N, C-alpha and C positions, 0 to 999 in steps of 0.2 A: 590484604588482596593477590599474595601473590597464590594460593589457588586456583585462582579465578586470569590468569593473565595473561594467557591464551586464547581465555573469548572475551573478555568482557571490554570495553573502551577506551576512548584512551584518555586519560584526566590530564588535571597540569602540568604534570611532571617530564608526560612523554609529547610535548609537548612544541619544546623546541624544535628536538631533534628531528618530529615528524615533516614540521614545518620547512624547517633547511632543505628538508628531498624536494619539496612540494618544490620551489625556491628554483631548484638546479635539472626539471624533468623533462627535460625535451619531448616528451610524446603528453602529458598533460599542457604543455605550451600548444602545442600542432594542436590538440583537439579545438582547443581555447577560442584559439587566431582560428580557425575553418570554418566555425559556426557561430563564433562573432565580428567574419570578415567574409561573411563568403562569396560577397560581390565586387569585392577587391581583386583586383588584376594580381596574378601571383607571382610576378615577377616584386611587389609590397608585401611580399610571408615576408621576404628574412627580416625584413623596414620592423616588418608588425610583432613577426615574432620576437626580437627585441626590446620592444616598446611595450608586451604582454607581461615579459622576462621583469621586467624593472616597473610594470605599476601592479606588481602580482608583490617586490622582495617593499617595495613601499607598504600598498598596506602591510603584509605579514610581519614586518617591523614592527606595527604597531599590537601585533598581539601575542598576549601574556597569560591570560587564561583562556583556558574551553571555551564557556561564557562568551569571554570577548571573541573567540574564531564564530560562531554562532551571532551575536551579535553581526559582525563583518556583511553575512552572508542575508541579510537578512532583505537591507533594497533591493536585492539580485529575487531572493523570494514572490516580495509587494511586489516584484516587476511581470515576472512568472504571470502571476495573479491580475496584474491590469492585464499587460497582452494578450493570454492565454484560455483567461475566465470569460464569459460575462456576467456572471454574478454571485461571489462564494459567501454561501450562508449557514448557522447551523441547531440546528431544535435541543433540549431536553437539555447543554450543558452547565445552566444553572442551578438544576433541578442539585445535581450532585456536590455533592461533598467532597471539593478539591485539595482538601485543607490535609484527606488522610491520604495516603498514593492510592490509585489505577495499574488496573492491569485492561488493560484495551483490547478485545479481539473486535477484529474487525471484518466484514468481505474481500475481498481482493482484488481487485480488479488491474492493480496497477505496481508497479513494482516500487517504485520511489516514491512515486505523489497519494498517498494511501497513507504513510506513515507522515508524511510534511504535509497531508492540511488541517493530520489530525494534529499537529505543532502546532502551524500555526494556528486554529479554534483556540488552544489551550495558550499560546503564547498572546497572543489579541487578545482575549479575557484575564489577565495578569497573572500570568498561570508554569511555574515552570514547566520548560518540553520534561517528553517522553527519550526511555531507553528504546532504541528498534530493533528487536531481533530476527537480522539479516540471514541468509543461506550461506553459509561458502563457493557455494555453489558460482553464488554471481564476482568472487571477489577472483574474477580470471585475473585481474592486475595489481603489482601493490598497490599502486596511487592510486586507485579505484579502495583496497581495501582502510589504504590511509586515510580519506576522505569517510566513507562510510561511518570506521570508527572515534572521530574527532569529534562529528554528528552525532555521539554517540550510542550507535548502534554498536553492538553485539552479534558472535557469533555463532549460527548456531553450524553446528559440524556434523552437512552431510552425507558428507564424505568420507565417514566411517564403513570401514568394511569390517564383516565379523561377526557374531551375537553380544561378543563382551565386549570389543571398542563399542557401536553402538549406543549398550549398556551404562555403558564406566562418559558414554561422552553429553548420554541421553539427563544420565546424574544429576554433573556435575549443571547443566542450564535447567535442570533442576533447582537446584536448591540457588542458583547465583539468582536465579527471578528471588526465591522468597527474599536475601541476602538483603538485592535491591532491593525488593516493598519494604515489608520491614525491619531493617537494622539502617541501610542508606537513604529508604525514604523517598523512591523516586518512582516515578509514573514510567508504566512500561506498554508497549502497545506490539502487535504480534499477531500474524494472519493467523483465523478461522482454520490456514490449509495448508499445505504444502504446495506454493506456486499457482499463480493467475487462475480464476477461473474460468479460462478461456469461453467458456462454453453462457456466461450471461448466470451459472446455477451458485449463488454459496451459500454449497455446505458446508461445515462444521467435522473436521477428522477427530476422528472419541481417543484417537491417538493422539493428536495435543494436548490433551485433559489431560490423558494418562501420562506422560510426560513430566504436562508440569504438576500432578502426584504425588510421583517419585518423592520424594520429598518429604512427605509426609510421614510424622512421630508414627511410628504401632501404637500410641498411645492414643489420638488424635483419632477420632472418624472422620471420613470423609468429605459430607456435611460445610463442619466447623474450619476444616482444613478449605474447602471450597470459600465460604463465607470472608474469611481471614486474605485471601489472598485478592478480593471487591473487582470480581470479575465487571469491566462494566459494555457490556457488545454495544458495535457501531457500525451502524449503517451507511457507505460510501455509498454517493450515487451519482456519474457523471452526464451529460446531458451527452456528447458525444467522446469514444474513446478513439484515443489515437492509433492507437495500438488493435482496429476494431480490422482491419485488413487479412492484418499480418496472421492475429490470432486465426477469422474465419477462413483463412489460406493453413497453418497447418491443423484445423480441426479437420478442413475436403483429404487434407493426404494422409490423417491422419489413418479415418474412413477408407478410404479407398486401397491405398499401399497396405494396414497392420502397422504401417513406424511412422515417425518424423527423425528427418533426421535435422538439430540443429549445427548451424555457420556457425565458426570461429570467433566468440566475443558476441554473440546474435545477443545477451544478452544485456551488456553494455549496450546495446543498436535499440533495444527495445526502450529500454531507463531512456536515454533522448529523450523517442521519440515521445516517448510520455509527458517530461518536462514540457519542451519547449510544444508542441502537439497543439490546436484548440482542443477543449475542454465543452466549449460551452458555460450552460449552469452549470455549480456542483452543489451539492447536498449531505451532510453529514448526522444524520441525529443519532445522539448519545442515549441509549436506555441508563435502566438505573446497577446498584453496584446485584450483584446477585445473594439473598438473602434467602432464599426455598433450600428449602431440606431435598437433597438428592444419593443417590447411594450408588451411582455409578458414572462412570464418563461419558458413555452414549446417553445418558437420562441428558448432563450439558449440556453437553454436543447437541441433543435435542434442540431442550431452551435458547442455545444461543442463537441455532439454523432461524424458530420461529421468531425473534425478537430484530434479528439481523433484516430481512428476508421484508418483516410487514412493519418495520421501519423502514425501509427503502422507499425512495422520494421519489418516485416517475416522473419521467418525460413526457413528451408528447412524443421525442421516438422508443420511446419503450411501447406504447400509442400503437405509434401507424404498424411496424414492424408488428404489433399482434396481431391485428387487423389485415396483414398484409400476407404473413404462413398463415393464421385461418388457428394459429394458437392461444390457447384464451377466450372468455370472452369477451371483446375489445369497443360490441358498441357503446354499451352503454360508458367508458371511460369516454369514448368518440367527444361526447357532446360538452366536457368539461376540462378540454380544451380551447382554446380557441383555437379560430384559423388561419390567424397568424404562424401561431407552430406550428400544426398541420403543417404548415403550407413549407414553413421552412424550415422540420424532420420530414415533408418532402422532398427539396432540395438540397441537401444531407446529403437521404440514400442513393439518390440518382446519381449523385458528386462518388459517392462510394461505390458506388458498385460499379458503375461505367467501364466495364474491358472490364472487369471479375466475368468469370463462368457460371450458366444456371446455379451448380452443386456450392463456387464458393458463397456466391449470393444468398444464398438460402441459410446457410450456416451462418454468415453474420447479422442477418434479419433476427434467428431464430438466438440469439446472443443476446439479444436488447427487448426480443417477449418474455424469456423468460423467466425473470421475475413477474410478470400480467399473472404467468403461470402459478410462480410458485405462492404471487400473494395471494391468488382465489383460490387455492388448492387454501391453505391454511382458513381460507376466511369461507368456507364450507367449512369447518371445521369444528368455531370456534365464533362465528355469528356473527363477525366486524366483520365489517365494509374501508375497504384499501380506497385510496383514491388518487393519484396524480398529485 
């Protein structure tokens, strides 16, 4: 494993050193106290920090393996689902042979919750969790990097500069993905493109497929290599996006000024908002592993786009947004939503757009409407119908 030490997740041998750092990290303690005891008086903070440090040390002292660390987090994941979702459902997972490792490629709407929900779907089905691809741009703090790598994340080196360094980083990542799947028999999750689909258009970057295929032996065909990886398309749908306002504001700023400057640690704030924010209903649709013959990365990317977009479960928020913006033909879909669902979506948009400028509101609504437009485009091509 030495070759992959710079990017691999932490293993059991790394555990105690990392956990010791957690116990004595004042910033981590501050963040936990801030979120957990937000309504407590500030004069209680010193006591709460001391108590939090003791509780963390107590729980972590019992952890001896990475698996035990994940099981320690399990109740908090369950609590998050109970408090921030009204319903979590999946489809297609029972039809996949999970005794063989899969490379799950999904749309990307939320930094932390996309892979977390894939993990939860697998865990509650009695399967092992995935190794998660995460960009080093998100690891701006050492404790965040440690926490991610303890949770089976491996690092995508996006900060590499120069063609040689970028190519070397891509080759190492490609080799690691293949090694994880074929040698260590580990499931992997990776987003279909770098960065979230802030505009709601879930499109696979062919460069991702090209990177994955860099490790292909010269004597193996492209199609055979892609089939060997057992790529599974996953469509992740949120009824409500906790980050929709900030996404819409970013899109508007980029359109109006041509640039957008992120604040320091803005991605960390987005992670927090995505975790604690209310998401309503969440649905994951798992497709079948790719078995078709493809001659290029572009063909694979186009296939994944069709599979993900058509597998996306629309909610009343998507339908109402399409109706409000005039994007796509929403009228046929409105009848398939209940009056209660449409009223709930109307209340949500009224609350989320209150105080927003008109152009920002339009961006927010278009974000939700995009999937309707994309599904109907696929429908026109294939003759299939997709309903919420």
